[in-house]
C-alpha positions as CSV (number, residue, x, y, z in Angstrom):
1,M,-83.9,-156.2,-55.4
2,K,-85.8,-154.5,-57.7
3,F,-89.6,-155.7,-58.2
4,G,-89.2,-157.4,-61.5
5,K,-85.8,-159.0,-60.7
6,E,-87.3,-160.6,-57.7
7,L,-90.7,-161.8,-59.4
8,G,-89.1,-163.3,-62.1
9,I,-87.1,-165.6,-60.3
10,H,-89.9,-166.6,-58.3
11,L,-91.5,-167.1,-61.9
12,E,-88.8,-169.0,-62.4
13,Q,-89.1,-171.1,-59.6
14,T,-92.7,-172.3,-59.7
15,L,-93.5,-171.7,-63.7
16,P,-90.4,-172.6,-65.6
17,E,-92.3,-173.7,-68.5
18,W,-93.7,-170.3,-68.9
19,R,-90.3,-168.5,-69.4
20,D,-91.0,-167.9,-73.3
21,K,-94.3,-166.1,-72.7
22,Y,-93.1,-164.0,-70.4
23,L,-93.1,-160.3,-72.1
24,C,-89.5,-159.5,-73.2
25,Y,-89.0,-155.8,-71.7
26,K,-85.9,-155.7,-70.8
27,L,-84.6,-155.2,-74.8
28,L,-87.3,-153.0,-75.1
29,K,-86.0,-151.1,-71.9
30,S,-83.0,-150.8,-73.6
31,F,-83.6,-149.4,-76.3
32,L,-86.1,-146.3,-75.2
33,K,-82.8,-146.0,-72.8
34,H,-80.6,-144.8,-75.7
35,I,-83.4,-142.6,-78.0
36,P,-82.2,-139.4,-77.3
37,N,-84.3,-137.0,-74.9
38,P,-86.7,-134.4,-76.6
39,A,-86.3,-132.1,-74.1
40,D,-82.6,-131.6,-74.6
41,D,-82.4,-128.4,-76.8
42,D,-79.8,-130.7,-79.3
43,H,-82.8,-132.1,-80.8
44,P,-85.6,-129.6,-81.2
45,H,-86.5,-131.9,-84.5
46,L,-88.1,-134.7,-82.2
47,P,-91.8,-133.9,-80.9
48,P,-92.1,-132.2,-77.6
49,P,-92.7,-134.6,-73.9
50,S,-95.7,-131.4,-73.4
51,D,-99.2,-132.3,-73.6
52,A,-99.0,-132.0,-77.4
53,A,-98.4,-135.6,-77.7
54,V,-102.3,-135.7,-77.0
55,D,-102.5,-134.7,-80.7
56,R,-100.0,-135.9,-82.6
57,N,-99.2,-133.8,-84.8
58,F,-95.9,-133.9,-85.0
59,P,-93.7,-133.0,-87.6
60,P,-92.1,-136.1,-89.2
61,L,-89.4,-137.6,-87.5
62,P,-85.9,-138.0,-88.9
63,P,-85.8,-141.0,-91.1
64,H,-83.1,-143.2,-88.9
65,L,-85.6,-142.5,-85.9
66,A,-88.6,-142.9,-87.8
67,Q,-86.4,-146.3,-88.8
68,L,-86.0,-147.4,-84.6
69,Q,-90.1,-145.9,-83.9
70,E,-91.1,-148.5,-87.1
71,W,-88.4,-151.3,-85.3
72,F,-89.7,-150.3,-81.5
73,V,-93.3,-151.0,-82.3
74,R,-93.0,-154.1,-84.5
75,V,-91.0,-155.6,-81.4
76,L,-94.1,-154.6,-79.0
77,E,-96.4,-155.6,-81.1
78,E,-94.5,-159.1,-81.3
79,E,-94.2,-159.1,-77.6
80,I,-98.3,-158.6,-76.6
81,D,-99.2,-161.0,-79.3
82,K,-97.3,-163.6,-77.7
83,F,-98.6,-162.9,-74.3
84,N,-102.0,-162.5,-75.6
85,D,-102.2,-165.5,-77.4
86,F,-100.5,-167.2,-74.5
87,Y,-103.2,-165.8,-72.4
88,V,-106.0,-166.7,-74.6
89,D,-104.8,-170.1,-74.4
90,K,-104.7,-170.5,-71.0
91,E,-108.3,-168.6,-70.7
92,E,-108.9,-171.6,-72.4
93,E,-107.8,-174.5,-70.8
94,F,-109.6,-172.9,-68.0
95,V,-113.0,-172.5,-69.9
96,I,-112.5,-176.3,-70.8
97,R,-111.2,-177.6,-67.5
98,F,-114.3,-175.8,-65.6
99,K,-117.0,-176.8,-67.8
100,V,-116.3,-180.6,-67.4
101,K,-116.6,-180.4,-63.6
């Protein structure tokens, strides 16, 4: 069994009320699987996967890929914000709990 699946089962059994706080990586992962591989010769307009990724001076993406990238980034940011908000709330609860003792 894959680690992610095993962890999900464990968390579901121990902390089911946290279910909506999990990072929804399945959606993001499935999206990434459907992106064309820039290493393919069929897609010369995509940025190369080499060390050039560091300088970020790529040619612009085709409109359909740019829109998908915007959607992916928006969903990812929402998921990270959800996760961060949950973490901050829990951290605050623990700080309050330990100050009382």
